[in-house]
Residue frames relative to the residue before (quaternion, step in Angstrom):
aa qw qx qy qz dx dy dz
M 1.0000 0.0000 0.0000 0.0000 0.00 0.00 0.00
S 0.3919 -0.7259 0.5085 0.2466 3.49 -0.84 1.02
K 0.5159 -0.6448 0.4766 0.3014 3.55 -1.19 0.78
I 0.3684 -0.7320 0.5388 0.1954 3.51 -0.94 0.98
E 0.2956 -0.7767 0.5324 0.1611 3.55 -0.66 1.13
T 0.2975 -0.7623 0.5596 0.1315 3.53 -0.88 1.13
I 0.1613 -0.7788 0.6040 0.0513 3.59 -0.73 1.07
E 0.2355 -0.7875 0.5573 0.1178 3.55 -0.57 1.20
P 0.5148 -0.6514 0.4484 0.3310 3.63 -0.88 0.77
E 0.5204 -0.6306 0.4575 0.3496 3.54 -1.04 0.64
R 0.2768 -0.7564 0.5702 0.1619 3.51 -1.13 0.73
S 0.5146 -0.6296 0.4852 0.3215 3.52 -1.07 0.73
P 0.5190 -0.6130 0.4654 0.3718 3.64 -1.05 0.63
T 0.3389 -0.7236 0.5604 0.2178 3.49 -1.28 0.51
Y 0.1962 -0.7883 0.5756 0.0939 3.61 -0.85 0.86
T 0.1761 -0.7544 0.6176 0.1359 3.60 -1.05 0.74
L 0.0679 -0.8225 0.5643 -0.0228 3.47 -0.87 1.08
A 0.2735 -0.7512 0.5816 0.1502 3.52 -0.97 0.96
I 0.0596 -0.7893 0.6101 0.0354 3.59 -1.08 0.71
A 0.2567 -0.7091 0.6311 0.1816 3.46 -1.36 0.45
I 0.1662 -0.8264 0.5379 0.0145 3.58 -0.67 1.15
E 0.0993 -0.7442 0.6582 0.0553 3.50 -1.10 0.88
F 0.1513 0.8016 -0.5714 0.0893 3.63 -0.81 0.88
L 0.3682 -0.6559 0.6132 0.2413 3.43 -1.44 0.40
G 0.2605 -0.8517 0.4336 0.1365 3.62 -0.28 1.18
T 0.3395 0.7906 -0.4771 0.1789 3.59 1.33 -0.12
H 0.8066 0.3358 -0.1390 0.4663 3.58 0.76 -0.99
Y 0.6497 0.4974 -0.3227 0.4758 3.58 1.28 0.26
H 0.4304 -0.6934 0.5223 0.2472 3.52 -1.13 0.68
G 0.7489 -0.3274 0.1702 0.5504 3.60 0.76 1.09
W 0.7711 -0.3965 0.3134 0.3873 3.46 -1.52 -0.12
Q 0.7586 0.4987 -0.2118 0.3618 3.48 0.64 -1.31
R 0.5344 -0.6036 0.5012 0.3144 3.54 -1.12 0.84
Q 0.0413 0.8030 -0.5915 0.0601 3.61 -0.83 1.02
R 0.5284 -0.6001 0.4724 0.3708 3.56 -1.21 0.32
E 0.8623 0.1775 -0.1760 0.4404 3.53 -1.25 0.80
V 0.7629 0.2510 -0.1925 0.5639 3.61 1.15 -0.20
L 0.4365 -0.7104 0.4899 0.2546 3.66 -1.09 0.63
G 0.1199 -0.7431 0.6575 0.0337 3.42 -1.15 1.05
V 0.6784 -0.5075 0.3609 0.3898 3.49 -1.30 0.42
Q 0.6159 0.5975 -0.3209 0.4008 3.48 1.04 -0.87
E 0.6448 0.5342 -0.2786 0.4703 3.48 1.02 -1.02
A 0.6623 0.4967 -0.3118 0.4663 3.63 0.80 -0.96
L 0.6930 0.4778 -0.3034 0.4466 3.58 0.87 -0.80
E 0.6538 0.5060 -0.3148 0.4662 3.57 0.95 -0.83
T 0.6260 0.5377 -0.3527 0.4411 3.57 1.00 -0.59
A 0.7014 0.4549 -0.2725 0.4763 3.54 0.93 -1.03
I 0.6648 0.4791 -0.3255 0.4718 3.70 0.91 -0.73
G 0.5933 0.5802 -0.3484 0.4360 3.54 0.98 -0.77
K 0.6587 0.5187 -0.3042 0.4523 3.56 0.95 -0.93
V 0.6874 0.4735 -0.2806 0.4738 3.56 0.93 -0.85
A 0.7267 0.4344 -0.2480 0.4708 3.53 1.06 -0.78
N 0.3370 -0.7606 0.4820 0.2749 3.52 1.46 -0.33
E 0.7365 0.2677 -0.2534 0.5672 3.59 1.01 0.75
S 0.5998 -0.5666 0.4077 0.3910 3.61 -1.21 0.41
V 0.0711 -0.7885 0.6101 0.0307 3.55 -1.06 0.78
E 0.2227 -0.7266 0.6199 0.1953 3.61 -1.30 0.33
V 0.2514 -0.7743 0.5740 0.0882 3.50 -0.85 1.16
I 0.1012 -0.8146 0.5709 0.0159 3.57 -0.54 1.14
A 0.2299 -0.8074 0.5345 0.0977 3.61 -0.56 1.16
A 0.6429 -0.5094 0.4160 0.3926 3.52 -1.35 0.28
G 0.7853 -0.0848 0.0798 0.6080 3.50 1.19 -0.70
R 0.4598 -0.6820 0.5032 0.2650 3.52 -1.27 0.28
T 0.2384 -0.7704 0.5778 0.1261 3.56 -0.93 0.93
D 0.4565 -0.6710 0.5058 0.2924 3.57 -1.19 0.56
A 0.7407 -0.3985 0.3051 0.4467 3.51 -1.37 0.12
S 0.8498 0.1595 -0.1522 0.4787 3.62 -1.09 0.84
V 0.5171 0.6006 -0.4470 0.4148 3.60 1.14 0.37
H 0.3149 -0.7760 0.5271 0.1447 3.58 -0.80 1.02
A 0.2042 -0.7591 0.6061 0.1211 3.64 -1.29 0.28
S 0.1789 -0.7779 0.5881 0.1309 3.58 -1.08 0.69
N 0.8058 0.0349 0.0322 0.5903 3.57 1.17 -0.53
M 0.1453 0.8066 -0.5458 0.1745 3.59 0.68 1.15
I 0.2726 -0.7790 0.5483 0.1351 3.56 -0.74 1.08
A 0.1101 0.7668 -0.6288 0.0670 3.57 -1.04 0.83
H 0.2019 -0.7735 0.5857 0.1334 3.53 -1.26 0.03
F 0.0115 -0.7701 0.6345 0.0649 3.53 -1.29 0.28
T 0.3383 -0.7075 0.5874 0.1997 3.55 -1.31 0.41
T 0.0382 0.8119 -0.5786 0.0683 3.47 -1.15 0.72
H 0.4144 -0.6807 0.5287 0.2922 3.62 -1.11 0.47
A 0.6063 0.5878 -0.3534 0.4025 3.63 1.25 -0.15
Y 0.2221 -0.7464 0.6116 0.1394 3.56 -0.91 0.95
R 0.0875 0.7477 -0.6535 0.0787 3.52 -1.04 0.99
P 0.4974 -0.5847 0.5053 0.3943 3.64 -1.04 0.51
T 0.6634 -0.5471 0.3469 0.3744 3.47 -1.20 0.73
H 0.6727 0.5095 -0.2909 0.4509 3.58 0.84 -0.99
N 0.6330 0.5204 -0.3334 0.4662 3.60 1.08 -0.64
W 0.6090 0.5299 -0.3408 0.4818 3.58 1.03 -0.78
L 0.6917 0.5127 -0.2788 0.4254 3.55 0.74 -1.07
R 0.7162 0.4475 -0.2471 0.4751 3.53 0.76 -1.06
G 0.6677 0.5174 -0.2958 0.4460 3.59 0.97 -0.92
V 0.6977 0.4498 -0.2954 0.4729 3.57 0.77 -0.89
N 0.6727 0.5071 -0.3243 0.4302 3.60 0.83 -0.84
S 0.6340 0.5463 -0.3222 0.4425 3.54 1.19 -0.68
L 0.7066 0.4375 -0.2324 0.5052 3.61 1.26 -0.49
L 0.5745 0.6033 -0.3688 0.4124 3.60 1.23 -0.27
P 0.5660 -0.5487 0.4707 0.3963 3.61 -1.19 0.42
D 0.6579 -0.5200 0.3693 0.4004 3.64 -1.24 0.41
D 0.7420 0.4275 -0.2614 0.4454 3.65 1.00 -0.50
I 0.6722 0.3287 -0.3135 0.5846 3.56 1.27 0.49
A 0.0748 0.7802 -0.6155 0.0826 3.50 -1.12 0.92
L 0.3844 -0.6633 0.5857 0.2631 3.56 -1.23 0.57
R 0.3462 -0.7209 0.5625 0.2098 3.60 -0.95 0.79
W 0.7769 -0.1351 0.1108 0.6049 3.51 1.03 -0.97
I 0.1177 -0.7432 0.6476 0.1198 3.57 -1.32 0.25
Q 0.0232 -0.8232 0.5625 -0.0736 3.51 -1.00 0.97
P 0.4525 -0.6571 0.5236 0.2988 3.63 -0.88 0.84
M 0.0647 -0.7974 0.5997 0.0197 3.59 -1.02 0.85
P 0.6405 -0.4935 0.3958 0.4354 3.59 -1.26 0.14
A 0.6787 -0.5399 0.3307 0.3722 3.55 -1.18 0.63
D 0.7357 0.4001 -0.2793 0.4698 3.63 0.97 -0.65
F 0.3834 0.7003 -0.5243 0.2960 3.63 1.01 0.33
H 0.0602 0.7927 -0.6042 0.0535 3.59 -0.98 0.87
A 0.4443 -0.7578 0.4220 0.2241 3.46 -0.49 1.28
R 0.6996 0.4587 -0.2753 0.4737 3.64 1.03 -0.76
F 0.7773 0.3644 -0.2002 0.4722 3.58 0.66 -1.16
G 0.6795 0.4738 -0.3243 0.4568 3.56 1.11 -0.20
A 0.4917 0.6726 -0.4120 0.3690 3.60 1.30 -0.11
I 0.2059 -0.7688 0.5892 0.1393 3.61 -0.83 0.85
A 0.8264 0.0278 -0.0080 0.5624 3.69 1.04 -0.30
R 0.1502 -0.7315 0.6530 0.1262 3.56 -1.26 0.46
R 0.1552 -0.7954 0.5820 0.0668 3.55 -1.15 0.61
Y 0.0708 -0.7931 0.6049 -0.0044 3.49 -0.98 0.98
R 0.1446 -0.7359 0.6516 0.1136 3.61 -1.38 0.43
Y 0.1758 -0.7514 0.6333 0.0577 3.45 -0.97 1.07
I 0.0753 -0.8311 0.5498 0.0378 3.64 -0.53 1.01
T 0.1639 -0.7705 0.6153 0.0306 3.51 -0.96 1.08
L 0.1855 -0.7264 0.6432 0.1559 3.62 -1.02 0.73
N 0.0884 -0.8250 0.5581 -0.0093 3.55 -0.29 1.29
Q 0.4017 0.6579 -0.5204 0.3674 3.56 0.01 1.45
A 0.6543 -0.5579 0.3526 0.3692 3.56 -1.18 0.45
Q 0.7457 0.3522 -0.2382 0.5130 3.60 0.97 -0.88
R 0.4871 -0.6519 0.4999 0.2963 3.51 -1.19 0.71
P 0.5053 -0.6476 0.4866 0.2975 3.60 -1.24 0.49
A 0.2550 -0.7274 0.5960 0.2251 3.59 -1.23 0.31
I 0.7345 0.4120 -0.2694 0.4671 3.61 0.62 -1.09
L 0.7606 0.3524 -0.1955 0.5090 3.66 0.98 -0.76
N 0.2620 0.8088 -0.5034 0.1542 3.59 1.21 0.30
H 0.7676 0.3714 -0.2133 0.4768 3.64 0.91 -0.79
Q 0.6592 0.5329 -0.2976 0.4393 3.56 1.31 -0.15
V 0.7715 0.2244 -0.0987 0.5872 3.67 1.20 -0.48
T 0.4215 -0.6303 0.5834 0.2910 3.43 -1.48 0.34
H 0.2313 -0.7699 0.5766 0.1457 3.62 -0.84 0.90
I 0.0394 -0.7466 0.6632 -0.0343 3.48 -0.95 1.16
Y 0.2805 -0.8190 0.4809 0.1393 3.62 -0.39 1.22
E 0.7006 0.4204 -0.3005 0.4921 3.62 1.00 -0.69
P 0.6118 -0.5871 0.3852 0.3641 3.56 -1.18 0.81
L 0.2721 -0.7516 0.5899 0.1145 3.56 -1.12 0.83
D 0.3858 -0.6933 0.5580 0.2432 3.63 -1.04 0.69
L 0.2351 -0.8246 0.4946 0.1418 3.53 0.00 1.28
A 0.5995 0.5744 -0.3463 0.4367 3.56 1.04 -0.78
A 0.6594 0.4797 -0.3111 0.4882 3.66 0.83 -0.92
M 0.6665 0.5007 -0.3176 0.4519 3.67 0.89 -0.88
Q 0.6399 0.5085 -0.3229 0.4771 3.62 1.05 -0.80
K 0.6209 0.5301 -0.3621 0.4498 3.67 0.92 -0.66
A 0.6787 0.4745 -0.2989 0.4743 3.59 0.94 -0.88
A 0.6300 0.5609 -0.3309 0.4231 3.57 0.97 -0.89
A 0.6281 0.5587 -0.3395 0.4220 3.60 1.02 -0.67
D 0.6465 0.5162 -0.3250 0.4582 3.60 1.16 -0.55
I 0.5262 0.6292 -0.4219 0.3863 3.66 1.30 -0.28
V 0.6306 0.5646 -0.3614 0.3910 3.60 0.94 -0.67
G 0.6417 0.4799 -0.4285 0.4175 3.53 -1.02 1.04
T 0.5865 -0.5651 0.4308 0.3888 3.54 -1.26 -0.24
H 0.0631 0.8119 -0.5696 0.1114 3.53 -0.58 1.19
N 0.4065 -0.6112 0.6001 0.3179 3.49 -1.43 0.05
F 0.1525 -0.8383 0.5227 0.0265 3.44 -0.37 1.41
S 0.1571 0.8073 -0.5525 0.1355 3.67 0.95 0.82
S 0.6363 0.5311 -0.3364 0.4472 3.60 1.01 -0.77
Y 0.7627 0.3548 -0.1890 0.5067 3.65 1.15 -0.36
R 0.5666 0.5693 -0.4130 0.4293 3.63 1.11 0.49
A 0.5078 -0.6606 0.4461 0.3266 3.52 -1.06 0.63
A 0.6165 -0.5591 0.3864 0.3974 3.63 -1.12 0.57
A 0.7145 0.4489 -0.2941 0.4489 3.60 1.04 -0.50
C 0.3885 0.7590 -0.4612 0.2455 3.53 1.28 0.10
Q 0.2890 -0.8142 0.4917 0.1089 3.52 -0.80 1.01
S 0.3955 0.7400 -0.4553 0.2978 3.59 1.29 0.00
N 0.5061 -0.6708 0.4662 0.2768 3.50 -1.00 0.91
Q 0.8040 0.0469 -0.0202 0.5924 3.69 1.02 -0.60
P 0.4371 -0.7377 0.4715 0.2059 3.60 -1.05 0.90
V 0.5336 0.6265 -0.4498 0.3470 3.69 1.03 -0.12
R 0.0029 0.7848 -0.6164 0.0645 3.48 -1.04 1.06
T 0.2459 -0.7683 0.5643 0.1755 3.63 -0.97 0.56
V 0.1838 -0.7785 0.5968 0.0636 3.55 -0.57 1.28
S 0.2554 -0.7993 0.5365 0.0900 3.52 -0.66 1.18
H 0.7959 0.0520 0.0148 0.6030 3.59 1.22 -0.58
A 0.1253 0.7729 -0.6148 0.0947 3.53 -1.04 0.90
D 0.0717 0.8151 -0.5613 0.1239 3.56 -0.29 1.26
L 0.0932 -0.7600 0.6417 0.0432 3.49 -1.17 0.72
F 0.1421 0.8035 -0.5556 0.1600 3.54 -0.66 1.16
A 0.4216 -0.7037 0.5289 0.2175 3.51 -1.23 0.66
H 0.0516 -0.7548 0.6539 0.0007 3.46 -1.23 0.81
G 0.7597 -0.1583 0.0533 0.6284 3.55 0.18 1.32
Q 0.7957 -0.2210 0.2192 0.5196 3.57 -0.78 -1.13
F 0.6144 0.5505 -0.3652 0.4313 3.54 1.23 0.13
I 0.1638 -0.7562 0.6193 0.1334 3.55 -1.11 0.67
V 0.1725 -0.8108 0.5583 0.0326 3.55 -0.65 1.14
F 0.1263 -0.7540 0.6423 0.0537 3.53 -0.91 1.05
D 0.0747 -0.8033 0.5895 -0.0398 3.54 -0.46 1.33
I 0.0879 0.7993 -0.5803 0.1292 3.61 -0.65 1.20
Q 0.0488 -0.7591 0.6490 -0.0134 3.46 -1.09 0.95
A 0.0669 0.7874 -0.6037 0.1049 3.55 -1.05 1.00
D 0.6146 -0.5511 0.3952 0.4029 3.55 -1.26 0.18
G 0.7846 -0.1530 0.0396 0.5995 3.52 1.25 -0.09
F 0.2505 -0.7759 0.5576 0.1560 3.64 -1.16 0.23
L 0.4503 -0.6530 0.5468 0.2680 3.52 -1.22 0.75
H 0.6872 -0.4717 0.3817 0.3994 3.47 -1.39 0.31
H 0.8454 0.0474 -0.0893 0.5245 3.61 -0.65 1.18
M 0.3193 0.7910 -0.4832 0.1971 3.62 1.24 0.06
V 0.7193 0.4491 -0.2819 0.4487 3.58 0.72 -0.99
R 0.6408 0.5186 -0.3200 0.4670 3.58 1.03 -0.78
N 0.6731 0.4874 -0.2991 0.4689 3.54 0.96 -0.80
L 0.5754 0.5422 -0.3786 0.4812 3.62 1.12 -0.61
M 0.6941 0.4745 -0.3124 0.4421 3.57 0.78 -1.01
G 0.5827 0.5653 -0.4048 0.4208 3.62 0.99 -0.56
T 0.6561 0.4982 -0.2976 0.4824 3.59 1.01 -0.79
L 0.6304 0.5300 -0.3163 0.4708 3.60 1.00 -0.89
Y 0.6434 0.5183 -0.3198 0.4638 3.59 0.94 -0.81
A 0.6534 0.5070 -0.3192 0.4627 3.57 0.95 -0.84
I 0.6324 0.4982 -0.3275 0.4946 3.55 1.05 -0.76
G 0.6627 0.5291 -0.3089 0.4307 3.66 0.86 -0.87
R 0.6799 0.4281 -0.2738 0.5287 3.62 1.27 -0.63
H 0.4432 -0.6887 0.4509 0.3549 3.67 1.25 -0.01
E 0.3474 0.6940 -0.5382 0.3285 3.60 1.01 0.75
L 0.7707 0.1584 -0.0593 0.6144 3.54 1.25 -0.63
E 0.4174 -0.6737 0.5394 0.2846 3.59 -1.16 0.38
P 0.6591 -0.5306 0.3485 0.4031 3.60 -1.10 0.57
A 0.6318 0.5322 -0.3239 0.4612 3.63 1.09 -0.75
D 0.5577 0.6364 -0.3791 0.3746 3.60 1.07 -0.47
F 0.5554 0.6239 -0.3933 0.3842 3.60 1.20 -0.50
L 0.7066 0.4353 -0.2707 0.4878 3.53 0.90 -0.99
N 0.5839 0.5648 -0.3822 0.4405 3.62 1.07 -0.52
I 0.6435 0.5152 -0.2884 0.4872 3.55 0.93 -0.97
L 0.6552 0.5234 -0.3129 0.4460 3.56 0.89 -0.99
S 0.6875 0.5124 -0.2946 0.4219 3.59 0.89 -0.95
K 0.6212 0.5771 -0.3242 0.4194 3.57 1.17 -0.53
E 0.1925 -0.8274 0.5033 0.1585 3.57 1.25 -0.49
D 0.5687 0.5617 -0.3760 0.4686 3.58 1.03 0.89
R 0.3951 -0.7384 0.4968 0.2277 3.60 -0.46 1.19
T 0.6527 0.5592 -0.3563 0.3667 3.69 0.82 -0.78
I 0.6738 0.4747 -0.3332 0.4579 3.64 1.05 -0.29
A 0.6001 0.5789 -0.3648 0.4142 3.62 1.15 -0.19
P 0.5867 -0.5703 0.4199 0.3928 3.64 -1.11 0.44
P 0.6912 -0.5061 0.3220 0.4030 3.61 -1.34 0.36
T 0.6190 -0.5511 0.4346 0.3523 3.55 -1.26 0.33
A 0.4023 -0.6927 0.5511 0.2337 3.54 -1.01 0.90
L 0.2906 -0.7745 0.5375 0.1636 3.58 -1.18 0.43
R 0.8360 0.2265 -0.1586 0.4739 3.48 -1.32 0.33
G 0.7100 0.5583 -0.2855 0.3204 3.62 -1.25 -0.48
M 0.6749 0.5408 -0.2941 0.4068 3.56 1.17 -0.04
A 0.0312 -0.7906 0.6116 -0.0063 3.54 -1.00 0.89
C 0.3771 -0.6537 0.6002 0.2649 3.54 -1.19 0.76
I 0.2568 -0.8080 0.5082 0.1515 3.59 -0.16 1.18
S 0.8049 -0.1827 0.1487 0.5447 3.52 0.93 -0.91
S 0.1318 -0.6911 0.6935 0.1553 3.52 -1.35 0.41
M 0.2142 0.8338 -0.4795 0.1699 3.58 1.17 0.57
P 0.5592 0.6185 -0.4144 0.3647 3.67 0.94 -0.48
I 0.5382 0.6006 -0.4195 0.4167 3.46 1.26 -0.33
I 0.6253 0.5340 -0.3292 0.4642 3.59 1.08 -0.61
L 0.6090 0.5394 -0.3425 0.4699 3.57 1.11 -0.61
S 0.6604 0.4893 -0.3185 0.4723 3.54 1.02 -0.75
I 0.6218 0.5371 -0.3354 0.4609 3.52 1.08 -0.69
S 0.6410 0.5468 -0.3252 0.4294 3.59 0.93 -0.88
S 0.7435 0.3859 -0.2403 0.4905 3.61 1.02 -0.70
D 0.7358 0.4123 -0.2242 0.4882 3.58 1.16 -0.54
Y 0.7072 0.4517 -0.2593 0.4781 3.52 0.81 -1.07
C 0.6465 0.5394 -0.3565 0.4049 3.63 0.91 -0.81
R 0.6197 0.5414 -0.3629 0.4372 3.57 1.12 -0.48
R 0.7632 0.3509 -0.2003 0.5043 3.56 1.12 -0.82
H 0.7610 0.2063 -0.1210 0.6031 3.58 1.33 -0.41
P 0.1529 -0.8656 0.4703 0.0785 3.64 0.51 1.25
H 0.7200 0.4613 -0.2526 0.4528 3.57 1.17 -0.62
T 0.3908 0.7195 -0.4836 0.3094 3.63 1.31 0.21
D 0.3315 -0.7571 0.5399 0.1597 3.52 -0.77 1.03
L 0.0708 -0.8355 0.5440 -0.0315 3.59 -0.20 1.35
V 0.4875 0.6938 -0.4482 0.2830 3.58 1.17 -0.45
K 0.7123 0.4622 -0.2969 0.4368 3.66 0.82 -0.91
L 0.5903 0.6007 -0.3551 0.4058 3.61 1.23 -0.19
T 0.7204 0.4580 -0.2232 0.4705 3.56 1.20 -0.46
């Protein structure tokens, strides 16, 4: 009996696309798709899926908490659908809510991964330090009415830089396997009545930035001394740190992922167009 030859159907090629996302997180329960509540991921997947005419999964460089905003969050998705870049961008943005937008979209090599390829994430936490509460910026900043000692807060912020065990500054619900993170940059500066905390690290624990701000506020109010930051850090115990700060936080960028691509991917994929990503 002759052997029957099996012919497999042709498969459509798969495309990997990187995107930069800007969103106002006020009305979202964080990045991640969840049951019964709306996350940014779900809104994006719905819009992109309509343009692709198929279901897609959007994977971000990191996950944001409820009410956290983003100005340049990197993510990626794979699809069998081919569309010119400008069609992707216009089509998806036309379907997204007004508080979410794509800044750019770019084809990438198949092994590009927004989360595992990221080398750093950057956040800014903004405080309005004045007697009167804000109205327009109510959901974008944290309002502290009593005067804060900026110099004391800056002294403590300098100690954040380096590799530390941040157990004292992680949420009880944090699912990370290990609490050690390397902070490459931590700066605290004033801009008029605003105090800006700018921090970059290889990754962040759940509520880590908000918990750090809680301690910095306590130092700014003279409830703690600048040296107390390292003392709390060394205890590796969340219960001894001040309460979590609210609002005021934005994921400024996960763009360092692109820097890692430019040095790594360009060696393996010399024709990758990175100009549009910067």
